[in-house]
Every structure is written in C-alpha cells, then in structure tokens.
N, C-alpha and C positions, 0 to 999 in steps of 0.2 A: 464626607466620604466617611463611613462607620469601618471598620476593620473588621472583617472574617476573618478568623483562624483558620489555616488550611487546613485541623483537617472537618471542618463543617465544610468551607467548599467542594474535599475531595468525596465528600458521603454526600453530599443533590446531589452533584458530577454524576456520581456511582449508581444513584436509583437513577437519576432521569438519565439515563442510559442503556437500564436496564425495561428500561417502560419502552426506547426508543426497537431497541436490539442492534443488529449489528449490521443493519442492513448497507451502509458507507462501509465500512470500513471492514467488512470484506468486498465492495464494489474495487473500488479503491485497491486495495488484496491482488484482486485477480489479474485485473489491467497492470498494475505494475508484472506481474508471474506473465501474464503475454506476451507482454514488452518486449519482456529480460529472454526469452522463449524465444525471440523474432531477433532479434538485436547477437544473440546468440549465434543462431540459426544462419543468420546472416555471417558473421564474424567467419565463422568456423566454415561456412561452405564456398566463400569467394575463396580460398585458398586453392582449389580444386579448377578452378575458372584461369588455369594458365596454357595461352600459345604455343603450341612449339613450333618454332621456325626452323 
C-alpha cells in the first residue's frame, strides 16, 4: 500500500467534485432543511394544542 500525500488526495477529490457537481450534497442539504422545518413546526405548534377543561 503506497503512501499518498494529503495534498494529492485533496486535489484529486476536488477535481472529481468539479466533474460530478454538487448534486448529492445539494440533495442532502435540502432534505435536512425540509426535515428541520417540519420538526421545528411540529415542536412549536404542539404547544398550541391545549385542552381547556
């Protein structure tokens, strides 16, 4: 197993990301944002569900 310097690995990864685009990262960010908004809305709105006896 050959030792690969970190700068070589980093530049190869950056070059591959340029070719691939930001599709997967953008999908993950959007899914996390939507789930965060839904959970925040649920947490805030559940406080308004009070039964007055």
